[in-house]
Residue frames as a rotation matrix with the C-alpha (Angstrom) as fourth column:
MET 1
0.357 0.021 -0.934 1.01
-0.924 0.155 -0.350 14.51
0.137 0.988 0.075 23.15
THR 2
0.912 0.034 0.409 1.48
-0.130 0.969 0.209 10.74
-0.389 -0.243 0.888 22.76
ASP 3
-0.094 -0.995 0.018 4.98
-0.459 0.060 0.886 9.35
-0.883 0.075 -0.463 22.24
ALA 4
-0.094 0.018 -0.995 5.76
-0.995 0.011 0.094 8.29
0.012 1.000 0.017 18.68
GLY 5
-0.904 -0.361 -0.231 6.25
-0.366 0.930 -0.023 4.66
0.223 0.063 -0.973 19.72
GLU 6
-0.668 0.706 0.235 2.66
0.074 0.377 -0.923 4.49
-0.741 -0.599 -0.304 20.94
PHE 7
-0.001 0.680 -0.733 1.11
-0.844 -0.394 -0.364 5.26
-0.536 0.618 0.575 17.57
THR 8
-0.952 -0.204 0.230 -0.01
-0.062 0.861 0.505 1.91
-0.301 0.466 -0.832 16.18
THR 9
-0.567 0.778 -0.272 -3.03
-0.550 -0.111 0.828 0.94
0.614 0.619 0.491 14.14
LYS 10
-0.314 0.435 -0.844 -4.03
0.506 0.829 0.239 -1.51
0.803 -0.352 -0.480 16.87
ARG 11
-0.334 0.089 -0.938 -4.00
0.936 -0.084 -0.341 0.86
-0.110 -0.992 -0.055 19.84
SER 12
-0.890 -0.126 -0.438 -4.62
0.130 -0.991 0.020 4.30
-0.437 -0.039 0.899 18.33
THR 13
0.328 0.943 -0.049 -7.78
0.389 -0.183 -0.903 6.01
-0.861 0.277 -0.427 17.24
VAL 14
0.389 -0.146 0.910 -7.78
0.903 -0.137 -0.408 7.48
0.184 0.980 0.079 13.75
ALA 15
0.924 -0.006 0.382 -7.31
-0.044 -0.995 0.090 10.91
0.380 -0.100 -0.920 15.29
ASP 16
0.685 -0.703 0.191 -4.34
-0.285 -0.018 0.958 9.76
-0.670 -0.711 -0.213 17.39
TRP 17
0.258 -0.615 0.745 -2.70
0.705 0.647 0.290 7.84
-0.660 0.450 0.601 14.56
THR 18
0.505 -0.050 0.862 -2.93
0.737 -0.496 -0.460 10.73
0.450 0.867 -0.214 12.13
GLU 19
0.952 -0.265 0.151 -1.52
-0.305 -0.794 0.526 12.96
-0.019 -0.548 -0.837 14.87
GLY 20
0.399 -0.833 0.383 1.46
0.097 0.454 0.886 10.63
-0.912 -0.316 0.262 14.97
LEU 21
0.273 -0.240 0.932 1.73
0.943 0.259 -0.210 10.72
-0.191 0.936 0.297 11.20
ALA 22
0.865 0.151 0.479 1.79
0.292 -0.927 -0.235 14.52
0.409 0.343 -0.846 11.32
GLN 23
0.794 -0.602 -0.086 4.87
-0.169 -0.353 0.920 14.57
-0.585 -0.716 -0.382 13.53
SER 24
0.670 -0.606 -0.429 8.31
-0.647 -0.192 -0.738 15.04
0.365 0.772 -0.521 11.97
ASN 25
-0.011 -0.703 0.711 9.83
-0.807 0.426 0.409 11.76
-0.591 -0.569 -0.572 13.05
GLY 26
-0.314 -0.142 -0.939 8.86
-0.888 0.395 0.237 9.39
0.337 0.908 -0.250 10.22
SER 27
-0.844 0.032 -0.535 7.41
0.143 0.975 -0.168 6.71
0.516 -0.218 -0.828 12.51
PRO 28
0.214 0.250 0.944 4.73
0.696 0.640 -0.327 6.31
-0.686 0.727 -0.037 11.30
GLY 29
-0.530 -0.407 -0.744 5.57
-0.265 -0.755 0.600 7.76
-0.806 0.515 0.292 7.92
GLY 30
-0.164 0.483 -0.860 4.55
-0.969 -0.244 0.048 7.46
-0.187 0.841 0.508 4.30
GLY 31
-0.749 -0.165 -0.641 5.07
-0.368 0.909 0.196 3.71
0.551 0.382 -0.742 4.16
ALA 32
-0.865 0.486 -0.125 2.78
0.366 0.440 -0.820 3.16
-0.344 -0.755 -0.559 7.12
GLY 33
-0.329 0.750 -0.574 0.32
-0.553 -0.646 -0.526 5.53
-0.766 0.144 0.627 5.46
ALA 34
-0.457 0.107 -0.883 0.38
-0.822 0.328 0.466 3.29
0.340 0.938 -0.062 2.40
GLY 35
-0.940 0.100 -0.327 -0.50
0.195 0.942 -0.271 0.36
0.281 -0.319 -0.905 4.65
VAL 36
-0.583 0.767 -0.268 -3.49
0.128 -0.239 -0.962 2.21
-0.802 -0.596 0.041 6.08
MET 37
-0.270 0.466 -0.843 -4.61
-0.890 -0.454 0.035 3.14
-0.366 0.760 0.537 2.55
LEU 38
-0.732 -0.013 -0.681 -4.48
-0.376 0.841 0.388 -0.55
0.568 0.540 -0.621 1.65
ALA 39
-0.873 0.447 -0.194 -6.61
0.426 0.507 -0.750 -1.33
-0.237 -0.737 -0.633 4.70
ILE 40
-0.352 0.759 -0.547 -9.13
-0.409 -0.651 -0.640 1.27
-0.842 -0.002 0.540 3.53
ALA 41
-0.413 0.154 -0.898 -9.20
-0.891 0.136 0.433 -0.28
0.189 0.979 0.081 0.07
ALA 42
-0.889 0.049 -0.456 -9.75
0.081 0.995 -0.051 -3.71
0.451 -0.082 -0.889 1.61
SER 43
-0.734 0.646 -0.211 -12.51
0.225 -0.063 -0.972 -2.38
-0.641 -0.761 -0.099 3.86
LEU 44
-0.212 0.656 -0.724 -14.35
-0.771 -0.568 -0.288 -0.80
-0.600 0.498 0.626 0.93
THR 45
-0.638 -0.051 -0.768 -13.92
-0.596 0.665 0.451 -4.01
0.488 0.745 -0.455 -1.06
SER 46
-0.923 0.312 -0.225 -15.60
0.385 0.733 -0.561 -5.87
-0.010 -0.604 -0.797 1.81
MET 47
-0.502 0.762 -0.409 -18.39
-0.148 -0.542 -0.827 -3.31
-0.852 -0.354 0.385 1.95
VAL 48
-0.260 0.383 -0.887 -19.13
-0.957 -0.224 0.184 -3.50
-0.128 0.896 0.425 -1.77
ALA 49
-0.791 -0.061 -0.609 -18.97
-0.230 0.952 0.203 -7.30
0.567 0.301 -0.767 -1.70
GLY 50
-0.870 0.470 -0.153 -21.40
0.340 0.344 -0.875 -7.31
-0.358 -0.813 -0.459 1.22
TYR 51
-0.298 0.767 -0.569 -23.87
-0.524 -0.629 -0.574 -5.11
-0.798 0.127 0.589 -0.65
THR 52
-0.491 0.001 -0.871 -23.66
-0.864 0.124 0.488 -7.23
0.108 0.992 -0.060 -3.79
GLU 53
0.291 0.636 0.714 -26.20
-0.518 0.733 -0.441 -9.95
-0.804 -0.241 0.543 -4.44
ALA 54
-0.509 -0.543 -0.668 -25.13
-0.860 0.287 0.422 -12.87
-0.038 0.789 -0.613 -6.61
ASP 55
0.652 0.698 -0.296 -26.72
-0.718 0.694 0.052 -15.98
0.242 0.179 0.954 -8.01
ARG 56
0.863 -0.252 0.438 -25.36
-0.064 0.805 0.590 -19.44
-0.501 -0.537 0.679 -7.29
ASP 57
0.720 -0.597 0.353 -22.84
0.625 0.337 -0.704 -19.30
0.301 0.728 0.616 -10.14
LEU 58
0.119 -0.679 0.725 -21.16
0.062 -0.723 -0.688 -16.19
0.991 0.127 -0.044 -8.74
ARG 59
0.883 0.340 0.324 -21.78
-0.270 -0.197 0.942 -16.69
0.384 -0.919 -0.082 -5.02
ASP 60
0.721 -0.660 -0.211 -18.61
0.676 0.604 0.422 -18.68
-0.151 -0.447 0.882 -4.41
ARG 61
-0.108 -0.771 0.628 -16.51
0.782 -0.456 -0.425 -16.02
0.614 0.445 0.652 -6.13
LEU 62
0.273 0.297 0.915 -18.15
-0.195 -0.914 0.355 -13.27
0.942 -0.275 -0.192 -4.10
ASP 63
0.995 0.097 -0.019 -17.65
-0.009 0.277 0.961 -15.14
0.099 -0.956 0.277 -0.84
ALA 64
0.384 -0.923 -0.033 -13.97
0.923 0.385 -0.011 -15.67
0.023 -0.026 0.999 -1.68
ILE 65
-0.109 -0.374 0.921 -13.53
0.400 -0.865 -0.304 -11.96
0.910 0.335 0.243 -2.41
LEU 66
0.655 0.447 0.609 -15.11
-0.355 -0.529 0.770 -11.07
0.667 -0.721 -0.188 0.90
ALA 67
0.917 -0.344 -0.203 -12.85
0.379 0.591 0.712 -13.50
-0.125 -0.729 0.673 2.77
ARG 68
0.069 -0.948 0.311 -9.71
0.947 -0.036 -0.319 -12.20
0.314 0.317 0.895 1.05
ALA 69
0.034 -0.001 0.999 -10.65
0.081 -0.997 -0.004 -8.59
0.996 0.081 -0.034 1.72
THR 70
0.921 0.331 0.204 -11.27
-0.188 -0.080 0.979 -9.33
0.340 -0.940 -0.012 5.39
ASP 71
0.631 -0.760 -0.153 -7.85
0.738 0.527 0.422 -10.95
-0.240 -0.379 0.894 5.72
LEU 72
-0.020 -0.672 0.740 -6.20
0.799 -0.456 -0.392 -8.17
0.601 0.583 0.546 3.71
ARG 73
0.589 0.289 0.755 -7.49
-0.127 -0.889 0.439 -5.47
0.798 -0.354 -0.487 6.03
GLN 74
0.970 -0.236 0.054 -5.80
-0.004 0.205 0.979 -7.12
-0.242 -0.950 0.198 9.00
THR 75
0.362 -0.878 0.314 -2.61
0.915 0.399 0.061 -7.81
-0.178 0.265 0.948 7.04
ALA 76
0.209 -0.242 0.948 -2.43
0.537 -0.782 -0.318 -4.24
0.817 0.575 -0.034 5.79
LEU 77
0.826 0.134 0.548 -2.69
-0.330 -0.673 0.662 -2.80
0.457 -0.728 -0.511 9.28
GLN 78
0.810 -0.584 0.057 0.00
0.331 0.535 0.777 -5.16
-0.484 -0.611 0.626 10.52
LEU 79
0.155 -0.763 0.627 2.27
0.977 0.023 -0.214 -4.13
0.149 0.646 0.749 7.65
ALA 80
0.544 0.084 0.835 1.61
0.114 -0.993 0.026 -0.47
0.831 0.082 -0.550 8.44
ASP 81
0.941 -0.183 0.285 2.89
-0.319 -0.195 0.927 -1.00
-0.114 -0.963 -0.242 11.96
GLU 82
0.534 -0.788 0.306 5.87
0.688 0.616 0.385 -3.02
-0.491 0.005 0.871 10.72
ASP 83
0.274 -0.416 0.867 6.74
0.733 -0.493 -0.468 -0.20
0.622 0.764 0.170 8.34
ALA 84
0.803 0.046 0.595 6.62
-0.270 -0.861 0.431 2.28
0.532 -0.506 -0.679 11.20
THR 85
0.823 -0.537 0.185 9.09
0.042 0.382 0.923 0.09
-0.566 -0.752 0.337 13.10
ALA 86
0.299 -0.719 0.628 11.35
0.943 0.325 -0.076 -0.22
-0.150 0.614 0.775 10.06
SER 87
0.510 -0.044 0.859 11.17
0.366 -0.893 -0.263 3.53
0.779 0.448 -0.439 9.56
HIS 88
0.946 -0.170 0.276 12.28
-0.323 -0.436 0.840 4.09
-0.022 -0.884 -0.467 13.15
ALA 89
0.533 -0.784 0.318 15.27
0.464 0.585 0.665 1.77
-0.708 -0.206 0.676 12.63
PHE 90
0.365 -0.339 0.867 16.04
0.874 -0.197 -0.445 3.55
0.321 0.920 0.224 9.38
GLY 91
0.743 -0.026 0.669 16.23
-0.101 -0.992 0.074 6.91
0.662 -0.123 -0.740 11.14
ALA 92
0.880 -0.418 0.224 18.32
-0.205 0.090 0.975 5.47
-0.428 -0.904 -0.006 13.98
ALA 93
0.506 -0.713 0.485 20.86
0.813 0.582 0.009 4.09
-0.289 0.390 0.874 11.50
PHE 94
0.365 -0.344 0.865 21.60
0.550 -0.670 -0.499 7.55
0.752 0.657 -0.056 10.18
LYS 95
0.838 -0.034 0.545 22.30
-0.403 -0.712 0.575 8.80
0.369 -0.701 -0.610 13.71
VAL 96
0.777 -0.629 -0.018 25.19
0.536 0.647 0.542 6.37
-0.329 -0.431 0.840 14.20
ASP 97
0.383 -0.724 -0.574 28.61
-0.362 -0.689 0.628 8.01
-0.850 -0.032 -0.526 14.10
PRO 98
0.693 -0.128 -0.710 30.26
-0.712 0.031 -0.701 7.90
0.112 0.991 -0.070 10.64
GLY 99
-0.421 -0.853 0.308 32.19
-0.846 0.492 0.207 4.72
-0.328 -0.173 -0.929 9.99
PRO 100
-0.854 0.000 -0.520 31.76
-0.290 0.830 0.477 1.04
0.431 0.558 -0.709 9.06
GLU 101
-0.795 0.586 -0.153 29.12
0.499 0.490 -0.714 0.44
-0.344 -0.645 -0.683 11.73
ARG 102
-0.257 0.705 -0.660 27.00
-0.319 -0.707 -0.631 3.27
-0.912 0.048 0.407 10.42
ASP 103
-0.500 0.014 -0.866 27.30
-0.865 0.027 0.501 2.02
0.030 1.000 -0.001 6.82
ALA 104
-0.938 0.128 -0.322 26.30
0.109 0.991 0.077 -1.49
0.329 0.037 -0.944 7.89
ALA 105
-0.613 0.743 -0.268 23.34
0.374 -0.026 -0.927 -0.18
-0.696 -0.668 -0.262 9.90
ILE 106
-0.242 0.503 -0.830 22.12
-0.690 -0.691 -0.217 1.89
-0.682 0.519 0.514 6.96
ARG 107
-0.716 -0.064 -0.695 22.43
-0.613 0.535 0.582 -1.06
0.334 0.842 -0.422 4.57
GLU 108
-0.905 0.365 -0.219 20.50
0.421 0.845 -0.330 -3.35
0.064 -0.391 -0.918 6.89
ALA 109
-0.419 0.777 -0.470 17.80
0.169 -0.442 -0.881 -0.78
-0.892 -0.449 0.054 7.60
SER 110
-0.409 0.224 -0.884 17.43
-0.819 -0.517 0.248 0.07
-0.402 0.826 0.396 3.90
ILE 111
-0.837 0.056 -0.545 16.99
-0.285 0.806 0.520 -3.54
0.468 0.590 -0.658 2.86
THR 112
-0.781 0.573 -0.250 14.52
0.571 0.491 -0.658 -4.24
-0.255 -0.657 -0.710 5.68
ALA 113
-0.336 0.659 -0.673 12.49
-0.197 -0.748 -0.634 -1.16
-0.921 -0.081 0.381 4.79
ALA 114
-0.531 0.089 -0.843 12.49
-0.847 -0.088 0.524 -2.07
-0.027 0.992 0.122 1.09
GLN 115
-0.924 0.172 -0.341 11.35
0.123 0.979 0.160 -5.61
0.361 0.106 -0.927 1.90
THR 116
-0.592 0.740 -0.320 8.49
0.442 -0.034 -0.896 -4.31
-0.674 -0.672 -0.307 4.04
SER 117
-0.248 0.472 -0.846 7.36
-0.621 -0.748 -0.236 -1.97
-0.744 0.466 0.479 1.25
ALA 118
-0.726 -0.085 -0.682 7.65
-0.640 0.446 0.626 -4.72
0.251 0.891 -0.378 -1.35
GLU 119
-0.892 0.429 -0.140 5.51
0.451 0.834 -0.317 -7.07
-0.020 -0.346 -0.938 0.75
LEU 120
-0.313 0.789 -0.528 2.88
0.102 -0.525 -0.845 -4.37
-0.944 -0.318 0.084 1.13
GLY 121
-0.336 0.125 -0.934 2.97
-0.841 -0.485 0.237 -3.70
-0.423 0.865 0.268 -2.60
GLU 122
-0.950 -0.045 -0.309 2.62
-0.191 0.867 0.460 -7.37
0.248 0.496 -0.832 -3.42
HIS 123
-0.618 0.775 -0.135 -0.55
0.632 0.386 -0.672 -7.62
-0.469 -0.500 -0.728 -1.34
ALA 124
-0.168 0.553 -0.816 -1.90
-0.228 -0.827 -0.514 -4.41
-0.959 0.100 0.265 -2.87
ALA 125
-0.612 -0.124 -0.781 -1.27
-0.783 -0.046 0.620 -5.52
-0.112 0.991 -0.069 -6.44
ALA 126
-0.966 0.241 -0.095 -2.98
0.227 0.964 0.135 -8.84
0.124 0.108 -0.986 -5.76
ALA 127
-0.454 0.835 -0.312 -6.13
0.408 -0.117 -0.906 -6.97
-0.792 -0.538 -0.287 -4.64
ILE 128
-0.686 0.166 -0.709 -6.65
-0.584 -0.706 0.400 -5.36
-0.434 0.688 0.581 -8.05
GLU 129
-0.907 0.297 -0.297 -8.30
-0.027 0.664 0.748 -8.45
0.419 0.687 -0.594 -9.52
ASP 130
-0.513 0.749 -0.420 -11.03
0.853 0.391 -0.346 -8.67
-0.095 -0.535 -0.839 -6.88
LEU 131
-0.312 0.389 -0.867 -11.83
0.136 -0.885 -0.446 -4.98
-0.940 -0.257 0.224 -7.04
SER 132
-0.819 -0.001 -0.574 -11.96
-0.553 -0.269 0.789 -5.14
-0.155 0.963 0.220 -10.84
TRP 133
-0.806 0.561 -0.189 -14.44
0.457 0.792 0.403 -8.01
0.376 0.239 -0.895 -10.57
LEU 134
-0.274 0.721 -0.637 -16.63
0.787 -0.213 -0.579 -5.94
-0.553 -0.659 -0.509 -8.26
ALA 135
-0.623 0.017 -0.782 -16.44
-0.307 -0.925 0.224 -3.02
-0.720 0.380 0.581 -10.68
GLU 136
-0.828 0.288 -0.481 -18.12
-0.431 0.222 0.874 -5.29
0.359 0.931 -0.060 -13.24
HIS 137
-0.401 0.658 -0.637 -20.38
0.346 0.753 0.560 -7.47
0.848 0.004 -0.530 -11.08
GLY 138
-0.838 0.023 -0.545 -20.86
0.537 -0.143 -0.831 -5.46
-0.097 -0.989 0.108 -7.88
LYS 139
0.171 0.955 -0.240 -24.00
0.902 -0.250 -0.352 -3.57
-0.396 -0.157 -0.905 -6.87
ARG 140
-0.094 -0.210 0.973 -24.29
0.813 -0.581 -0.047 -0.58
0.575 0.787 0.225 -9.20
ALA 141
0.807 0.516 0.289 -25.50
0.263 -0.751 0.605 1.72
0.529 -0.412 -0.742 -6.43
VAL 142
0.809 -0.565 -0.163 -22.08
0.041 -0.222 0.974 1.54
-0.586 -0.795 -0.156 -4.75
ILE 143
0.626 -0.583 0.518 -19.92
0.736 0.224 -0.638 1.99
0.256 0.781 0.570 -7.87
ALA 144
0.629 -0.400 0.667 -18.63
-0.312 -0.915 -0.254 5.28
0.713 -0.048 -0.700 -6.44
ASP 145
0.726 -0.353 0.590 -17.26
-0.567 0.178 0.804 3.33
-0.388 -0.919 -0.071 -3.48
VAL 146
0.728 -0.487 0.483 -15.41
0.615 0.775 -0.144 1.07
-0.304 0.402 0.864 -5.91
VAL 147
0.550 -0.511 0.661 -13.71
0.334 -0.591 -0.735 4.15
0.766 0.624 -0.154 -7.33
VAL 148
0.636 -0.313 0.705 -12.76
-0.720 -0.569 0.398 5.34
0.277 -0.761 -0.587 -3.85
ALA 149
0.781 -0.338 0.525 -11.38
-0.047 0.806 0.589 1.87
-0.623 -0.485 0.614 -3.16
PHE 150
0.642 -0.561 0.522 -9.34
0.736 0.261 -0.625 2.04
0.215 0.786 0.580 -6.37
GLY 151
0.590 -0.406 0.698 -8.02
-0.222 -0.913 -0.343 5.42
0.776 0.047 -0.629 -5.26
ALA 152
0.663 -0.326 0.674 -6.92
-0.705 0.032 0.709 4.05
-0.252 -0.945 -0.208 -1.89
LEU 153
0.762 -0.370 0.531 -5.44
0.374 0.921 0.104 1.00
-0.528 0.119 0.841 -3.58
ARG 154
0.664 -0.522 0.535 -3.50
0.448 -0.296 -0.844 3.20
0.599 0.800 0.037 -6.00
ALA 155
0.590 -0.431 0.683 -2.10
-0.668 -0.736 0.113 5.21
0.454 -0.523 -0.722 -3.10
ALA 156
0.712 -0.299 0.636 -0.99
-0.350 0.634 0.690 1.99
-0.609 -0.713 0.347 -1.43
VAL 157
0.714 -0.435 0.549 0.68
0.673 0.640 -0.369 0.65
-0.191 0.633 0.750 -4.58
ALA 158
0.623 -0.472 0.624 2.33
0.151 -0.711 -0.687 3.97
0.768 0.522 -0.371 -5.41
GLY 159
0.658 -0.354 0.665 3.57
-0.746 -0.432 0.507 4.35
0.108 -0.829 -0.548 -1.86
ALA 160
0.714 -0.376 0.590 4.99
0.013 0.850 0.527 0.84
-0.700 -0.368 0.612 -1.74
ARG 161
0.708 -0.428 0.562 6.66
0.686 0.228 -0.690 1.23
0.167 0.874 0.455 -5.14
THR 162
0.598 -0.461 0.655 8.24
-0.152 -0.868 -0.473 4.57
0.787 0.183 -0.590 -4.36
ASN 163
0.662 -0.339 0.668 9.42
-0.735 -0.118 0.668 3.62
-0.147 -0.933 -0.327 -0.88
ALA 164
0.749 -0.396 0.532 10.92
0.309 0.918 0.248 0.33
-0.587 -0.021 0.810 -2.03
SER 165
0.629 -0.502 0.593 12.73
0.617 -0.141 -0.774 2.09
0.472 0.853 0.221 -4.86
PHE 166
0.595 -0.384 0.707 13.99
-0.463 -0.882 -0.089 4.90
0.657 -0.275 -0.702 -2.62
ASP 167
0.764 -0.288 0.577 15.12
-0.483 0.339 0.808 2.51
-0.428 -0.896 0.120 0.10
LEU 168
0.699 -0.528 0.482 17.14
0.657 0.740 -0.142 0.50
-0.282 0.416 0.865 -2.42
SER 169
0.600 -0.460 0.655 18.72
0.339 -0.595 -0.729 3.66
0.724 0.660 -0.201 -3.77
ILE 170
0.845 -0.282 0.455 20.01
-0.532 -0.529 0.661 4.53
0.054 -0.801 -0.597 -0.28
LEU 171
0.763 -0.572 0.299 22.45
0.415 0.790 0.452 1.64
-0.495 -0.221 0.840 -0.69
LYS 172
0.592 -0.552 0.586 24.38
0.514 -0.302 -0.803 3.92
0.621 0.777 0.105 -3.04
SER 173
0.779 -0.275 0.564 25.54
-0.516 -0.792 0.327 5.86
0.356 -0.546 -0.759 0.00
SER 174
0.586 -0.591 0.554 27.77
-0.280 0.494 0.823 2.91
-0.760 -0.638 0.124 0.89
GLY 175
-0.334 -0.813 -0.477 29.34
-0.696 -0.128 0.706 2.89
-0.635 0.568 -0.523 -2.57
THR 176
-0.451 0.260 0.854 27.01
0.447 0.894 -0.035 0.38
-0.772 0.366 -0.519 -4.24
SER 177
-0.918 0.122 -0.377 25.99
-0.375 -0.570 0.731 1.22
-0.126 0.812 0.570 -7.81
LEU 178
0.047 0.999 -0.012 22.44
-0.882 0.036 -0.470 0.84
-0.469 0.032 0.883 -9.08
LYS 179
0.175 -0.061 -0.983 23.67
-0.735 0.657 -0.171 -1.96
0.656 0.752 0.070 -11.34
ASP 180
-0.803 -0.520 -0.290 25.06
-0.173 0.669 -0.723 -3.81
0.570 -0.530 -0.628 -8.32
ILE 181
-0.646 0.645 0.408 21.87
-0.601 -0.101 -0.793 -3.18
-0.470 -0.758 0.453 -6.35
LYS 182
0.305 0.773 -0.556 19.83
-0.952 0.257 -0.165 -4.74
0.015 0.580 0.814 -9.15
HIS 183
-0.089 -0.441 -0.893 22.16
-0.432 0.825 -0.364 -7.75
0.898 0.353 -0.264 -9.20
GLN 184
-0.926 -0.379 0.001 22.20
-0.142 0.344 -0.928 -8.18
0.351 -0.859 -0.372 -5.41
HIS 185
-0.647 0.760 0.062 18.45
-0.042 0.045 -0.998 -7.69
-0.761 -0.649 0.003 -4.85
PRO 186
-0.984 0.177 -0.037 16.72
-0.030 0.041 0.999 -8.88
0.178 0.983 -0.035 -8.04
GLN 187
-0.380 0.902 -0.203 13.38
0.891 0.416 0.180 -9.68
0.247 -0.113 -0.962 -6.40
LEU 188
-0.014 0.340 -0.940 13.07
0.606 -0.745 -0.278 -6.24
-0.795 -0.574 -0.195 -4.84
TRP 189
-0.769 -0.337 -0.544 14.13
-0.203 -0.678 0.707 -4.60
-0.607 0.654 0.453 -8.09
THR 190
-0.880 0.470 0.077 11.56
0.294 0.410 0.863 -6.60
0.374 0.782 -0.499 -10.07
MET 191
-0.196 0.847 -0.494 8.84
0.961 0.066 -0.268 -5.75
-0.195 -0.527 -0.827 -7.56
VAL 192
-0.396 0.005 -0.918 9.36
0.072 -0.997 -0.036 -2.04
-0.915 -0.080 0.394 -8.24
GLU 193
-0.935 0.026 -0.354 8.74
-0.354 -0.141 0.925 -2.72
-0.025 0.990 0.141 -11.93
THR 194
-0.667 0.723 -0.179 5.71
0.661 0.685 0.305 -4.88
0.344 0.085 -0.935 -11.12
LEU 195
-0.155 0.612 -0.776 4.17
0.780 -0.406 -0.477 -2.15
-0.607 -0.679 -0.414 -8.99
THR 196
-0.714 -0.110 -0.691 4.72
-0.278 -0.862 0.424 0.42
-0.642 0.496 0.585 -11.72
ALA 197
-0.891 0.405 -0.206 2.64
-0.047 0.368 0.929 -1.78
0.452 0.837 -0.308 -14.03
ALA 198
-0.455 0.745 -0.488 0.04
0.890 0.406 -0.209 -2.23
0.043 -0.529 -0.847 -11.29
ILE 199
-0.465 0.253 -0.848 -0.47
0.180 -0.911 -0.371 1.54
-0.867 -0.325 0.378 -11.09
ASP 200
-0.852 0.130 -0.507 -1.18
-0.519 -0.331 0.788 1.62
-0.065 0.935 0.349 -14.83
ARG 201
-0.739 0.599 -0.309 -3.70
0.408 0.763 0.501 -1.19
0.536 0.245 -0.808 -14.42
ILE 202
-0.378 0.601 -0.704 -5.52
0.797 -0.176 -0.578 0.60
-0.471 -0.779 -0.413 -11.61
ASP 203
-0.623 0.105 -0.775 -5.70
-0.263 -0.961 0.082 3.78
-0.737 0.255 0.626 -13.69
ALA 204
-0.883 0.287 -0.371 -7.18
-0.316 0.221 0.923 1.82
0.347 0.932 -0.105 -16.60
CYS 205
-0.581 0.688 -0.434 -9.76
0.760 0.650 0.012 0.14
0.290 -0.323 -0.901 -14.35
THR 206
-0.399 0.405 -0.823 -10.80
0.503 -0.653 -0.565 3.46
-0.767 -0.640 0.056 -12.83
ALA 207
-0.759 0.069 -0.647 -11.13
-0.489 -0.717 0.497 5.11
-0.430 0.694 0.578 -16.23
SER 208
-0.901 0.373 -0.221 -13.27
0.064 0.620 0.782 2.24
0.429 0.690 -0.583 -17.51
ILE 209
-0.233 0.856 -0.461 -15.98
0.945 0.311 0.101 2.85
0.229 -0.412 -0.882 -14.90
ASP 210
-0.890 -0.177 -0.421 -15.81
0.318 -0.902 -0.291 6.63
-0.328 -0.392 0.859 -14.69
ASP 211
-0.764 0.641 0.075 -18.89
-0.289 -0.445 0.848 7.06
0.577 0.626 0.525 -16.88
ARG 212
0.084 0.802 -0.592 -20.92
0.426 0.508 0.748 5.07
0.901 -0.315 -0.299 -14.35
ALA 213
-0.140 -0.226 -0.964 -19.34
0.990 -0.007 -0.142 6.50
0.026 -0.974 0.224 -11.20
ALA 214
-0.487 -0.075 -0.870 -19.37
0.243 -0.968 -0.053 10.13
-0.839 -0.238 0.489 -12.33
PRO 215
-0.067 0.534 0.843 -22.16
0.958 0.270 -0.095 10.37
-0.278 0.801 -0.530 -14.92
THR 216
0.830 0.362 -0.425 -22.32
0.265 -0.926 -0.270 14.18
-0.491 0.111 -0.864 -14.80
HIS 217
-0.037 -0.919 -0.393 -18.68
-0.394 -0.348 0.850 14.33
-0.918 0.187 -0.349 -15.87
ALA 218
-0.579 -0.128 0.805 -19.40
0.531 0.690 0.491 11.85
-0.619 0.712 -0.331 -18.65
ALA 219
0.432 0.847 0.309 -22.28
0.836 -0.249 -0.488 14.01
-0.337 0.470 -0.816 -19.84
GLU 220
0.679 -0.235 -0.695 -20.11
-0.173 -0.972 0.160 17.12
-0.713 0.011 -0.701 -19.90
SER 221
-0.361 -0.932 0.023 -17.44
-0.283 0.133 0.950 15.31
-0.888 0.336 -0.312 -21.90
SER 222
-0.338 0.285 0.897 -19.83
0.741 0.668 0.067 14.02
-0.580 0.687 -0.437 -24.56
């Protein structure tokens, strides 16, 4: 079996990486999984954009979407690996002997982990607009792939939101109240709220194209 530190999105096959994810060490863990889900969403966005034909008026927009999705896939995989590293540091902090050093290590690891999740969530939320555009203007034959992309994107956003929120809440273990956490880390706190709204937006976008993506379901409901 491969050591946990060797499981990275750059060096591992899908089979190896998911083997690492299956192990009970948290590195990689759910946050890294959210990064991989974002990479899947970006890849499907690229695929749909590549299938889509556009006239001159829309060509520039389509090319820009394709370029952003290509960059996002690489960024998402990098963030997945960074989250795995942060997760490892997070676990190590809790193994320090009780005392001031342990409290400081936990605070630092919690903030770093929350920042990594927030960055991932920010990238994921920004991708909603391009995927929504493809839902309206993309090739109709691949509308089901748009829905799958929305599903992966939702998983990424939900994972980033929940992990950032949970990581911030760990600061309570050092005697910090939620009110103080909000005051001390306003950007991270606001990002959690932003990602909650992003999940609602993704759900609305997915529902709006369900009749085209799953016409048999639409027929049964009518």
